[in-house]
DSSP file (Angstrom, degrees, kcal/mol; ACC not computed):
  #  RESIDUE AA STRUCTURE BP1 BP2  ACC     N-H-->O    O-->H-N    N-H-->O    O-->H-N    TCO  KAPPA ALPHA  PHI   PSI    X-CA   Y-CA   Z-CA
    1    1 A M     >        0   0    0      0, 0.0     4,-2.1     0, 0.0     5,-0.2   0.000 360.0 360.0 360.0 -34.4  -23.1   95.9   36.5
    2    2 A R  H  >  +     0   0    0      1,-0.2     4,-2.0     2,-0.2     5,-0.1   0.844 360.0  51.0 -66.9 -34.0  -25.3   95.1   33.5
    3    3 A R  H  > S+     0   0    0      2,-0.2     4,-2.3     1,-0.2    -1,-0.2   0.872 110.3  49.4 -69.3 -39.0  -23.1   97.3   31.2
    4    4 A I  H  > S+     0   0    0      2,-0.2     4,-2.3     1,-0.2    -2,-0.2   0.945 112.6  46.3 -68.6 -45.9  -20.0   95.5   32.3
    5    5 A A  H  X S+     0   0    0     -4,-2.1     4,-2.3     2,-0.2     5,-0.2   0.893 114.4  48.9 -65.1 -39.3  -21.5   92.0   31.7
    6    6 A L  H  X S+     0   0    0     -4,-2.0     4,-2.2     1,-0.2    -1,-0.2   0.898 111.5  50.4 -65.4 -40.5  -22.9   93.2   28.3
    7    7 A G  H  X S+     0   0    0     -4,-2.3     4,-2.3     2,-0.2    -2,-0.2   0.897 111.0  47.3 -66.5 -42.8  -19.4   94.6   27.4
    8    8 A L  H  X S+     0   0    0     -4,-2.3     4,-2.0     2,-0.2    -2,-0.2   0.900 113.1  47.9 -66.2 -44.0  -17.7   91.3   28.4
    9    9 A V  H  X S+     0   0    0     -4,-2.3     4,-2.4     1,-0.2    -2,-0.2   0.893 112.5  50.9 -66.4 -37.1  -20.1   89.1   26.4
   10   10 A S  H  X S+     0   0    0     -4,-2.2     4,-1.9    -5,-0.2    -2,-0.2   0.915 110.6  47.7 -65.5 -42.8  -19.7   91.5   23.4
   11   11 A A  H  X S+     0   0    0     -4,-2.3     4,-1.9     2,-0.2    -1,-0.2   0.826 110.4  51.2 -68.7 -30.7  -16.0   91.3   23.5
   12   12 A A  H  X S+     0   0    0     -4,-2.0     4,-2.3     2,-0.2    -2,-0.2   0.936 110.4  50.2 -68.1 -46.4  -16.0   87.5   23.8
   13   13 A C  H  X S+     0   0    0     -4,-2.4     4,-2.6     1,-0.2    -2,-0.2   0.893 110.2  49.8 -59.6 -39.4  -18.3   87.2   20.8
   14   14 A T  H  X S+     0   0    0     -4,-1.9     4,-2.3     1,-0.2     5,-0.3   0.927 110.0  50.5 -70.4 -40.9  -16.1   89.5   18.7
   15   15 A T  H  X S+     0   0    0     -4,-1.9     4,-2.7     2,-0.2    -2,-0.2   0.926 111.7  47.3 -63.0 -42.3  -13.0   87.5   19.6
   16   16 A V  H  X S+     0   0    0     -4,-2.3     4,-2.2     1,-0.2    -2,-0.2   0.941 114.0  47.5 -58.5 -52.1  -14.7   84.2   18.6
   17   17 A L  H  < S+     0   0    0     -4,-2.6    -2,-0.2     1,-0.2    -1,-0.2   0.828 117.1  42.0 -66.5 -31.7  -16.0   85.6   15.4
   18   18 A V  H  X S+     0   0    0     -4,-2.3     4,-1.0    -5,-0.2    -1,-0.2   0.914 116.3  47.8 -78.6 -44.0  -12.7   87.2   14.4
   19   19 A A  H  X S+     0   0    0     -4,-2.7     4,-1.3    -5,-0.3    -2,-0.2   0.829 100.8  65.5 -70.0 -34.0  -10.5   84.3   15.5
   20   20 A T  H >X S+     0   0    0     -4,-2.2     4,-1.4     1,-0.2     3,-0.6   0.925 101.9  45.6 -60.6 -49.8  -12.5   81.5   13.8
   21   21 A P  H 34 S+     0   0    0      0, 0.0     3,-0.2     0, 0.0    -1,-0.2   0.891 109.5  57.0 -63.9 -33.7  -11.9   82.6   10.1
   22   22 A A  H 3< S+     0   0    0     -4,-1.0    31,-1.2     1,-0.2    32,-0.3   0.797 111.2  41.5 -65.7 -27.7   -8.2   83.0   10.8
   23   23 A L  H << S+     0   0    0     -4,-1.3    -1,-0.2    -3,-0.6    -3,-0.1   0.664  90.0 109.9 -90.9 -17.8   -7.9   79.5   12.0
   24   24 A A     <  -     0   0    0     -4,-1.4     2,-0.4    -3,-0.2    29,-0.2  -0.335  45.8-174.5 -62.6 136.3  -10.1   78.0    9.2
   25   25 A Q        +     0   0    0     27,-0.1    26,-0.2    26,-0.1    25,-0.1  -0.997  22.8 153.8-135.1 129.8   -8.2   75.9    6.7
   26   26 A N        -     0   0    0     24,-1.8    25,-0.2    -2,-0.4    23,-0.1  -0.509  29.9-159.4-148.0  69.3   -9.7   74.4    3.6
   27   27 A P        +     0   0    0      0, 0.0     2,-0.3     0, 0.0    23,-0.2  -0.323  27.0 144.7 -62.3 132.8   -6.7   74.1    1.1
   28   28 A H  E     -A   49   0A   0     21,-2.0    21,-2.5   117,-0.1     2,-0.4  -0.957  47.1-109.4-164.8 151.5   -7.7   73.9   -2.5
   29   29 A F  E     -A   48   0A   0     -2,-0.3    19,-0.3    19,-0.2     3,-0.1  -0.661  16.0-166.8 -87.4 134.8   -6.5   74.9   -5.9
   30   30 A L  E    S-     0   0A   0     17,-2.8     2,-0.3    -2,-0.4    -1,-0.2   0.851  72.5 -10.9 -81.3 -41.1   -8.5   77.6   -7.8
   31   31 A F  E     -A   47   0A   0     16,-1.0    16,-1.7   116,-0.0    -1,-0.3  -0.976  45.8-165.7-156.4 163.4   -6.9   77.0  -11.1
   32   32 A A  E     -A   46   0A   0     -2,-0.3   118,-2.1    14,-0.2     2,-0.5  -0.836  22.0-170.3-151.9 111.5   -3.9   75.2  -12.8
   33   33 A N  E     -Ab  45 150A   0     12,-3.3    12,-2.3    -2,-0.3     2,-0.3  -0.918   6.9-149.9-117.9 131.9   -3.2   76.5  -16.4
   34   34 A N  E     +A   44   0A   0    116,-3.0     2,-0.3    -2,-0.5    10,-0.2  -0.663  18.2 167.9 -95.5 151.7   -0.8   74.9  -18.9
   35   35 A S  E     -A   43   0A   0      8,-1.6     8,-3.1    -2,-0.3     2,-0.4  -0.955  22.0-146.9-153.8 151.3    1.2   76.4  -21.6
   36   36 A V  E     -A   42   0A   0     -2,-0.3     6,-0.2     6,-0.2   119,-0.1  -0.989  19.6-147.6-122.0 124.2    4.1   75.2  -23.9
   37   37 A N    >   -     0   0    0      4,-1.9     3,-1.8    -2,-0.4    -2,-0.0  -0.177  36.4 -89.5 -84.8-178.4    6.8   77.7  -25.0
   38   38 A S  T 3  S+     0   0    0      1,-0.3    -1,-0.1     2,-0.1   118,-0.0   0.562 125.9  56.9 -73.1  -3.3    8.7   77.7  -28.2
   39   39 A N  T 3  S-     0   0    0      2,-0.1    -1,-0.3   119,-0.1   119,-0.1   0.450 120.2-105.9 -99.1  -3.3   11.4   75.5  -26.7
   40   40 A G  S <  S+     0   0    0     -3,-1.8     2,-0.4     1,-0.3    -2,-0.1   0.570  70.4 145.8  92.3  10.0    8.9   72.8  -25.8
   41   41 A T        -     0   0    0     71,-0.1    -4,-1.9    72,-0.1     2,-0.5  -0.634  44.0-135.0 -85.5 133.1    8.9   73.5  -22.0
   42   42 A L  E     -AC  36 111A   0     69,-2.9    69,-2.0    -2,-0.4     2,-0.4  -0.763  20.1-170.5 -86.9 130.0    5.7   73.0  -20.1
   43   43 A S  E     -AC  35 110A   0     -8,-3.1    -8,-1.6    -2,-0.5     2,-0.5  -0.967   3.0-168.6-116.0 132.3    4.8   75.7  -17.7
   44   44 A T  E     -AC  34 109A   0     65,-2.7    65,-1.9    -2,-0.4     2,-0.3  -0.937   3.5-163.4-125.9 110.6    1.9   75.3  -15.3
   45   45 A S  E     +AC  33 108A   0    -12,-2.3   -12,-3.3    -2,-0.5     2,-0.3  -0.738  19.4 172.5 -93.0 137.5    0.6   78.4  -13.4
   46   46 A F  E     -AC  32 107A   0     61,-2.3    61,-1.9    -2,-0.3     2,-0.3  -0.909  26.9-153.1-142.5 163.2   -1.5   77.8  -10.3
   47   47 A K  E     -AC  31 106A   0    -16,-1.7   -17,-2.8    -2,-0.3   -16,-1.0  -0.956  11.5-171.6-141.5 128.1   -3.2   79.3   -7.3
   48   48 A E  E     +AC  29 105A   0     57,-2.1    57,-2.4    -2,-0.3   -19,-0.2  -0.977  10.8 178.7-118.3 132.0   -4.0   77.5   -4.1
   49   49 A V  E     +A   28   0A   0    -21,-2.5   -21,-2.0    -2,-0.4    55,-0.2  -0.614  50.8  56.4-119.1 176.9   -6.1   79.1   -1.3
   50   50 A G        +     0   0    0     53,-0.4   -24,-1.8   -23,-0.2    54,-0.2   0.741  61.3 135.8  72.2  23.4   -7.5   78.2    2.1
   51   51 A L        -     0   0    0     52,-2.6    53,-0.1   -26,-0.2    52,-0.1   0.579  62.4-117.6 -83.1  -9.1   -4.0   77.5    3.5
   52   52 A G    >   -     0   0    0     51,-0.4     3,-0.8     1,-0.1    51,-0.4   0.154  17.7 -94.6  86.3 151.9   -4.5   79.3    6.7
   53   53 A T  T 3  S+     0   0    0    -31,-1.2    49,-0.1     1,-0.2    -1,-0.1   0.668 118.9  62.6 -78.2 -14.7   -2.8   82.3    8.2
   54   54 A G  T 3  S+     0   0    0    -32,-0.3     2,-0.4    -3,-0.1    -1,-0.2   0.481  84.4  94.5 -87.5  -6.6   -0.3   80.2   10.2
   55   55 A T    <   +     0   0    0     -3,-0.8    48,-0.3     1,-0.1    49,-0.1  -0.762  45.8 177.1 -89.2 127.8    1.2   78.7    7.0
   56   56 A T        +     0   0    0     -2,-0.4    44,-2.1     1,-0.3     2,-0.3   0.695  66.6   6.1-105.7 -21.2    4.3   80.5    5.7
   57   57 A S  E     -D   99   0B   0     42,-0.3     2,-0.4    48,-0.0    -1,-0.3  -0.993  58.3-157.5-155.9 157.3    5.2   78.2    2.7
   58   58 A V  E     -D   98   0B   0     40,-2.7    40,-3.1    -2,-0.3     2,-0.6  -0.996  18.9-129.2-139.1 142.2    3.8   75.3    0.9
   59   59 A R  E     -D   97   0B   0     -2,-0.4    83,-0.8    38,-0.2     2,-0.4  -0.799  27.4-170.2 -94.0 126.5    5.4   72.6   -1.4
   60   60 A I  E     -DE  96 141B   0     36,-2.9    36,-1.9    -2,-0.6     2,-0.4  -0.915   3.0-161.7-117.2 138.2    3.7   72.2   -4.8
   61   61 A T  E     -DE  95 140B   0     79,-3.0    79,-2.0    -2,-0.4     2,-0.4  -0.964   5.7-155.7-124.8 144.6    4.5   69.5   -7.2
   62   62 A L  E     -DE  94 139B   0     32,-3.2    32,-2.1    -2,-0.4     2,-0.4  -0.953  14.7-178.5-113.8 130.3    3.7   69.2  -10.9
   63   63 A T  E     +DE  93 138B   0     75,-2.3    75,-2.3    -2,-0.4     2,-0.3  -0.985   9.5 156.2-130.0 142.1    3.4   65.8  -12.6
   64   64 A A  E     -D   92   0B   0     28,-2.0    28,-3.1    -2,-0.4     2,-0.6  -0.993  42.2-116.0-159.5 156.0    2.7   65.0  -16.3
   65   65 A S  E     -DE  91 135B   0     70,-2.9    70,-2.0    -2,-0.3     2,-0.3  -0.866  41.0-162.3 -94.3 124.1    3.2   62.4  -18.9
   66   66 A A  E     -DE  90 134B   0     24,-3.3    24,-2.1    -2,-0.6     2,-0.4  -0.796  15.5-171.1-115.1 152.4    5.5   63.7  -21.6
   67   67 A T  E     -DE  89 133B   0     66,-2.4    66,-2.1    -2,-0.3     2,-0.4  -0.999   4.5-173.6-138.6 138.9    6.2   62.7  -25.2
   68   68 A A  E     -DE  88 132B   0     20,-2.2    20,-2.8    -2,-0.4     2,-0.5  -1.000   9.9-154.6-133.4 132.9    9.0   64.1  -27.5
   69   69 A V  E     -DE  87 131B   0     62,-2.4    61,-3.0    -2,-0.4    62,-1.2  -0.941  12.0-174.2-112.4 125.5    9.6   63.4  -31.1
   70   70 A Y  E     -DE  86 129B   0     16,-3.0    16,-2.9    -2,-0.5     2,-0.3  -0.892   4.1-176.1-116.8 145.6   13.0   63.8  -32.5
   71   71 A Q  E     -DE  85 128B   0     57,-2.4    57,-2.7    -2,-0.4     2,-0.4  -0.991  22.4-125.8-143.5 147.2   13.8   63.4  -36.2
   72   72 A C  E     - E   0 127B   0     12,-2.2     2,-0.4    -2,-0.3    55,-0.2  -0.763  25.2-170.6 -92.1 136.5   17.0   63.5  -38.4
   73   73 A F  E     - E   0 126B   0     53,-2.5    53,-3.0    -2,-0.4     6,-0.3  -0.970  16.7-128.7-126.0 144.2   17.2   65.9  -41.4
   74   74 A N  E >   - E   0 125B   0      4,-3.3     3,-2.7    -2,-0.4    51,-0.2  -0.291  40.1 -90.0 -83.4 176.1   19.9   66.0  -44.1
   75   75 A N  T 3  S+     0   0    0     49,-0.9    -1,-0.1     1,-0.3    50,-0.1   0.719 125.6  62.4 -59.2 -20.9   21.7   69.1  -45.2
   76   76 A G  T 3  S-     0   0    0      2,-0.2    -1,-0.3     1,-0.0     3,-0.1   0.410 118.2-109.9 -82.3  -0.1   19.1   69.9  -47.7
   77   77 A G  S <  S+     0   0    0     -3,-2.7     2,-0.3     1,-0.3    -2,-0.1   0.620  81.2 121.1  80.5  10.8   16.5   70.2  -44.9
   78   78 A K        -     0   0    0     -4,-0.1    -4,-3.3     0, 0.0    -1,-0.3  -0.812  62.4-128.0-105.1 148.3   14.7   67.0  -45.9
   79   79 A H        -     0   0    0     -2,-0.3    -6,-0.2    -6,-0.3    46,-0.0  -0.783  37.3-104.4 -93.8 141.7   14.2   64.1  -43.6
   80   80 A P    >   -     0   0    0      0, 0.0     3,-2.2     0, 0.0     4,-0.2  -0.199  21.1-119.0 -65.7 151.8   15.4   60.8  -45.2
   81   81 A K  T 3  S+     0   0    0      1,-0.3    -2,-0.0     2,-0.1     0, 0.0   0.735 111.9  71.6 -65.9 -19.5   12.8   58.3  -46.5
   82   82 A A  T 3  S-     0   0    0      2,-0.0    -1,-0.3     1,-0.0     3,-0.2   0.698 103.8-135.1 -68.0 -16.8   14.1   55.8  -44.0
   83   83 A G    <   -     0   0    0     -3,-2.2     2,-1.4     1,-0.2    -2,-0.1   0.942  17.2-158.3  70.7  46.7   12.4   58.1  -41.4
   84   84 A N        +     0   0    0     -4,-0.2   -12,-2.2   -12,-0.2     2,-0.3  -0.443  39.6 142.5 -62.2  96.3   15.1   58.4  -38.8
   85   85 A K  E     -D   71   0B   0     -2,-1.4     2,-0.4   -14,-0.2   -14,-0.2  -0.978  34.8-165.2-141.1 145.9   12.7   59.3  -36.0
   86   86 A E  E     -D   70   0B   0    -16,-2.9   -16,-3.0    -2,-0.3     2,-0.5  -0.994   5.5-159.8-137.3 134.1   12.4   58.6  -32.4
   87   87 A T  E     -D   69   0B   0     -2,-0.4     2,-0.4   -18,-0.2   -18,-0.2  -0.947  13.9-166.3-109.8 128.0    9.5   59.1  -30.0
   88   88 A L  E     -D   68   0B   0    -20,-2.8   -20,-2.2    -2,-0.5     2,-0.4  -0.877   4.8-173.7-112.0 140.1   10.3   59.2  -26.4
   89   89 A Q  E     +D   67   0B   0     -2,-0.4     2,-0.3   -22,-0.2   -22,-0.2  -0.999  17.4 138.6-137.0 142.2    7.8   59.0  -23.5
   90   90 A S  E     -D   66   0B   0    -24,-2.1   -24,-3.3    -2,-0.4     2,-0.3  -0.965  49.9 -98.8-168.6 157.5    8.3   59.4  -19.8
   91   91 A D  E     -D   65   0B   0     -2,-0.3     2,-0.3   -26,-0.2   -26,-0.2  -0.646  37.9-159.1 -81.4 147.4    6.7   60.9  -16.7
   92   92 A V  E     -D   64   0B   0    -28,-3.1   -28,-2.0    -2,-0.3     2,-0.3  -0.926   8.0-171.4-128.6 154.0    8.1   64.2  -15.7
   93   93 A I  E     +D   63   0B   0     -2,-0.3     2,-0.3   -30,-0.2   -30,-0.2  -1.000   8.8 175.4-148.8 141.4    8.0   65.9  -12.3
   94   94 A A  E     -D   62   0B   0    -32,-2.1   -32,-3.2    -2,-0.3     2,-0.3  -0.985   7.4-179.5-145.2 146.1    8.9   69.3  -10.8
   95   95 A S  E     +D   61   0B   0     -2,-0.3     2,-0.3   -34,-0.3   -34,-0.2  -0.954   3.6 171.3-141.5 159.0    8.4   70.7   -7.3
   96   96 A G  E     -D   60   0B   0    -36,-1.9   -36,-2.9    -2,-0.3     2,-0.5  -0.976  34.4-112.5-163.7 157.0    9.1   73.9   -5.4
   97   97 A N  E     -D   59   0B   0     -2,-0.3   -38,-0.2   -38,-0.2    -2,-0.0  -0.818  35.1-168.0 -93.5 131.2    8.4   75.7   -2.1
   98   98 A F  E     -D   58   0B   0    -40,-3.1   -40,-2.7    -2,-0.5     2,-0.2  -0.936  22.5-112.5-123.0 141.6    6.1   78.8   -2.6
   99   99 A P  E     -D   57   0B   0      0, 0.0     2,-0.5     0, 0.0     7,-0.3  -0.488  24.7-137.6 -74.5 144.7    5.4   81.5    0.1
  100  100 A V        +     0   0    0    -44,-2.1     2,-0.4    -2,-0.2     5,-0.2  -0.882  22.3 178.9-103.7 130.4    2.0   81.8    1.5
  101  101 A R  B >  S-H  104   0C   0      3,-2.6     3,-1.3    -2,-0.5   -45,-0.1  -0.999  72.2  -6.0-130.3 131.8    0.5   85.2    2.0
  102  102 A N  T 3  S-     0   0    0     -2,-0.4   -52,-0.2     1,-0.3   -49,-0.1   0.844 130.0 -57.4  53.5  33.3   -3.0   85.8    3.4
  103  103 A G  T 3  S+     0   0    0    -51,-0.4   -52,-2.6   -48,-0.3   -53,-0.4   0.694 120.6  86.8  75.7  20.9   -3.6   82.0    3.4
  104  104 A Q  B <   -H  101   0C   0     -3,-1.3    -3,-2.6   -55,-0.2     2,-0.3  -0.978  50.9-164.8-147.3 162.2   -2.9   81.7   -0.4
  105  105 A T  E     -C   48   0A   0    -57,-2.4   -57,-2.1    -2,-0.3     2,-0.3  -0.975   0.5-168.2-140.9 152.1    0.0   81.1   -2.9
  106  106 A T  E     +C   47   0A   0     -7,-0.3     2,-0.3    -2,-0.3   -59,-0.2  -0.961  24.5 131.8-134.0 157.3    0.5   81.4   -6.7
  107  107 A G  E     -C   46   0A   0    -61,-1.9   -61,-2.3    -2,-0.3     2,-0.4  -0.988  41.7-109.2 179.8-176.7    3.3   80.3   -8.8
  108  108 A T  E     -C   45   0A   0     -2,-0.3     2,-0.3   -63,-0.2   -63,-0.2  -0.991  17.7-167.4-140.3 128.0    4.6   78.5  -11.8
  109  109 A L  E     -C   44   0A   0    -65,-1.9   -65,-2.7    -2,-0.4     2,-0.3  -0.900  10.7-159.0-112.5 148.4    6.4   75.2  -12.3
  110  110 A T  E     +C   43   0A   0     -2,-0.3     2,-0.3   -67,-0.2   -67,-0.2  -0.926  12.5 171.1-125.7 149.3    8.1   74.1  -15.5
  111  111 A V  E     -C   42   0A   0    -69,-2.0   -69,-2.9    -2,-0.3     3,-0.1  -0.989  25.2 -36.6-148.9 155.7    9.2   70.7  -16.9
  112  112 A G        -     0   0    0     -2,-0.3     2,-0.1   -71,-0.2   -71,-0.1  -0.119   9.2-159.0  83.7-176.3   10.6   69.2  -20.1
  113  113 A P        -     0   0    0      0, 0.0    -1,-0.2     0, 0.0     2,-0.1   0.659  53.7-120.0 -78.4 167.2   11.1   68.7  -22.8
  114  114 A L        -     0   0    0     -2,-0.1   -26,-0.1   -26,-0.1   -22,-0.0  -0.411  30.5-120.8 -65.2 142.8   12.4   65.2  -22.7
  115  115 A G        -     0   0    0     -2,-0.1   -47,-0.1     1,-0.1    -1,-0.1  -0.289  22.8-106.3 -78.6 171.5   16.0   64.9  -24.2
  116  116 A P    >   -     0   0    0      0, 0.0     3,-1.7     0, 0.0     2,-0.2   0.588  44.6-161.7 -74.3  -8.3   16.9   62.7  -27.1
  117  117 A G  T 3   -     0   0    0      1,-0.2   -29,-0.0   -29,-0.0     0, 0.0  -0.459  66.4 -19.7  63.4-129.0   18.7   60.1  -25.0
  118  118 A D  T 3  S+     0   0    0     -2,-0.2    -1,-0.2     2,-0.1     2,-0.2   0.503 100.0 126.6 -90.6  -6.7   21.0   57.9  -27.1
  119  119 A F    <   +     0   0    0     -3,-1.7     2,-0.3     1,-0.0   -33,-0.1  -0.324  35.7 173.5 -61.1 120.1   19.3   58.8  -30.3
  120  120 A K        -     0   0    0     -2,-0.2   -48,-0.1     6,-0.0     6,-0.1  -0.907  28.2-123.4-129.2 156.3   21.9   60.1  -32.8
  121  121 A C        -     0   0    0     -2,-0.3     3,-0.1     4,-0.2     6,-0.1  -0.690  32.2-107.8 -95.1 149.6   21.7   61.0  -36.5
  122  122 A P    >   -     0   0    0      0, 0.0     3,-1.6     0, 0.0    -1,-0.1  -0.292  57.9 -67.6 -66.9 162.4   24.0   59.3  -39.1
  123  123 A A  T 3  S+     0   0    0      1,-0.3     3,-0.1     3,-0.0     0, 0.0  -0.241 124.1  28.8 -51.3 136.0   26.9   61.4  -40.6
  124  124 A G  T 3  S+     0   0    0      1,-0.3   -49,-0.9    -3,-0.1     2,-0.3   0.474 104.4  93.9  88.9   2.9   25.6   64.3  -42.8
  125  125 A Q  E <   -E   74   0B   0     -3,-1.6     2,-0.3   -51,-0.2    -1,-0.3  -0.904  61.0-144.6-128.1 158.0   22.3   64.7  -40.9
  126  126 A R  E     -E   73   0B   0    -53,-3.0   -53,-2.5    -2,-0.3     2,-0.4  -0.901  18.6-122.1-123.7 149.1   21.3   66.9  -38.0
  127  127 A L  E     -E   72   0B   0     -2,-0.3    35,-3.0   -55,-0.2     2,-0.4  -0.767  28.7-173.4 -98.6 134.1   18.9   66.1  -35.1
  128  128 A F  E     -EF  71 161B   0    -57,-2.7   -57,-2.4    -2,-0.4     2,-0.7  -0.976  28.4-130.1-126.9 138.0   15.8   68.1  -34.5
  129  129 A L  E     +EF  70 160B   0     31,-3.2    31,-2.2    -2,-0.4   -59,-0.2  -0.785  32.3 176.9 -78.4 117.1   13.1   68.3  -31.8
  130  130 A E  E     -     0   0B   0    -61,-3.0    28,-4.0    -2,-0.7     2,-0.3   0.831  53.1  -7.7 -97.5 -34.2    9.9   68.2  -33.9
  131  131 A S  E     -EF  69 157B   0    -62,-1.2   -62,-2.4    26,-0.3     2,-0.3  -0.993  49.6-161.3-160.1 155.6    7.1   68.1  -31.4
  132  132 A V  E     -EF  68 156B   0     24,-2.0    24,-2.3    -2,-0.3     2,-0.3  -0.964   8.7-178.0-135.7 155.8    6.2   67.7  -27.7
  133  133 A S  E     -EF  67 155B   0    -66,-2.1   -66,-2.4    -2,-0.3     2,-0.4  -0.983   7.0-162.9-154.6 149.3    3.0   66.9  -25.9
  134  134 A Y  E     +EF  66 154B   0     20,-3.0    20,-2.7    -2,-0.3     2,-0.3  -0.983  13.1 172.0-132.7 140.3    2.0   66.6  -22.2
  135  135 A S  E     +E   65   0B   0    -70,-2.0   -70,-2.9    -2,-0.4     3,-0.1  -0.870  58.2  35.6-139.9 173.2   -1.0   64.8  -20.7
  136  136 A N  E    S+     0   0B   0     -2,-0.3     2,-0.3   -72,-0.2    -1,-0.1   0.811  74.2 177.7  51.7  34.4   -2.3   63.9  -17.3
  137  137 A T  E     +     0   0B   0     12,-0.2    12,-2.5   -73,-0.1     2,-0.4  -0.538   3.2 169.1 -75.0 129.8   -0.8   67.2  -16.0
  138  138 A R  E     -EG  63 148B   0    -75,-2.3   -75,-2.3    -2,-0.3     2,-0.4  -0.999  26.7-152.3-143.4 138.6   -1.6   67.7  -12.2
  139  139 A V  E     +EG  62 147B   0      8,-2.3     8,-2.4    -2,-0.4     2,-0.3  -0.898  25.1 170.2-107.4 145.9   -0.5   70.0   -9.4
  140  140 A S  E     -EG  61 146B   0    -79,-2.0   -79,-3.0    -2,-0.4     2,-0.2  -0.969  22.7-139.6-149.4 159.2   -0.6   68.8   -5.9
  141  141 A D  E >   -E   60   0B   0      4,-2.0     3,-1.6    -2,-0.3   -81,-0.2  -0.697  39.8 -95.1-116.6 177.7    0.5   69.9   -2.4
  142  142 A A  T 3  S+     0   0    0    -83,-0.8   -82,-0.1     1,-0.3    -1,-0.0   0.711 120.7  61.6 -66.7 -23.8    2.0   67.8    0.5
  143  143 A A  T 3  S-     0   0    0      2,-0.1    -1,-0.3     1,-0.0     3,-0.1   0.565 120.1-104.8 -80.2  -8.7   -1.4   67.4    2.1
  144  144 A G  S <  S+     0   0    0     -3,-1.6     2,-0.3     1,-0.3    -2,-0.1   0.530  73.0 140.7  96.5   7.5   -2.7   65.6   -0.9
  145  145 A N        +     0   0    0   -117,-0.0    -4,-2.0     2,-0.0    -1,-0.3  -0.608  27.6 167.3 -78.6 142.8   -4.9   68.3   -2.4
  146  146 A S  E     -G  140   0B   0     -2,-0.3     2,-0.3    -6,-0.2    -6,-0.2  -0.968  25.5-163.0-150.3 166.5   -4.6   68.3   -6.2
  147  147 A L  E     -G  139   0B   0     -8,-2.4    -8,-2.3    -2,-0.3     2,-0.3  -0.954  26.8-119.9-151.8 136.0   -6.1   69.7   -9.4
  148  148 A G  E     -G  138   0B   0     -2,-0.3   -10,-0.3   -10,-0.2  -116,-0.2  -0.589  35.7-129.6 -69.6 132.6   -5.8   68.6  -13.0
  149  149 A A        -     0   0    0    -12,-2.5  -116,-0.2    -2,-0.3   -12,-0.2  -0.425  31.3-100.2 -83.2 159.7   -4.3   71.5  -15.2
  150  150 A T  B    S+b   33   0A   0   -118,-2.1  -116,-3.0    -2,-0.1     2,-0.2  -0.974  92.6  38.7-134.5 151.5   -5.9   72.6  -18.4
  151  151 A P  S    S-     0   0    0      0, 0.0     3,-0.1     0, 0.0   -14,-0.1   0.612  84.9-157.3 -72.4 156.7   -5.8   72.4  -21.3
  152  152 A D  S    S+     0   0    0      1,-0.3   -17,-0.1    -2,-0.2     2,-0.1  -0.931  73.1  31.9-150.9 123.3   -4.9   68.7  -21.1
  153  153 A P  S    S+     0   0    0      0, 0.0     2,-0.4     0, 0.0    -1,-0.3   0.564  83.1 178.0 -69.4 159.4   -3.5   67.2  -23.2
  154  154 A I  E     +F  134   0B   0    -20,-2.7   -20,-3.0    -2,-0.1     2,-0.3  -0.979   3.1 168.6-130.2 144.6   -1.4   70.1  -24.6
  155  155 A S  E     -F  133   0B   0     -2,-0.4     2,-0.3   -22,-0.2   -22,-0.2  -0.964  16.4-160.1-150.5 163.8    1.1   69.9  -27.5
  156  156 A R  E     -F  132   0B   0    -24,-2.3   -24,-2.0    -2,-0.3     2,-0.4  -0.973  18.4-131.5-151.3 139.1    3.2   72.0  -29.7
  157  157 A T  E     +F  131   0B   0     -2,-0.3   -26,-0.3   -26,-0.2     2,-0.2  -0.733  36.4 171.5 -86.6 134.3    4.9   71.4  -33.1
  158  158 A L  E     -     0   0B   0    -28,-4.0  -119,-0.1    -2,-0.4   -30,-0.0  -0.757  31.9-159.5-132.8 173.3    8.5   72.6  -33.1
  159  159 A H  E     +     0   0B   0     -2,-0.2     2,-0.5     2,-0.0   -29,-0.2  -0.443  34.8 155.9-156.1  77.7   11.5   72.3  -35.4
  160  160 A I  E     -F  129   0B   0    -31,-2.2   -31,-3.2  -121,-0.0     2,-0.2  -0.925  39.6-131.3-115.1 122.1   14.5   73.0  -33.1
  161  161 A Q  E      F  128   0B   0     -2,-0.5   -33,-0.3   -33,-0.3    -2,-0.0  -0.540 360.0 360.0 -72.2 133.5   18.0   71.7  -34.0
  162  162 A V              0   0    0    -35,-3.0    -1,-0.2    -2,-0.2   -34,-0.1   0.395 360.0 360.0 -93.4 360.0   19.6   69.9  -31.0
């Protein structure tokens, strides 16, 4: 009788110890890393853990403040002394659903660069994207967990004809 009781108590303890970690949830981001490619696009790679084993996907959102500088150049490759230049600033956002495996997810979201809007060059000149910068970059999930991405701010000098 003692062996049966000890076996039942042992089985119950094992079940509790194994089941508790599986149910534990403490969602948080381990990292969020920024980079800007040669086209001026911001990419933010991230990893979120502690999502629990019952979660199959999570929606992640990237937000940032973006700046883009456009400039006109003449056919000789010089920018006019008048300095036909426009600086655009706006908030940008991207989101996506990411699969959860073993209570964690990793992924990358991309945004930008800002377009030139209505900015046009006069006849005989061409429009170029000269630089981009991003600040206040942050990844977040639907539950309100978030992390600022690094480096922040991040920028890149470009010279891309639009």
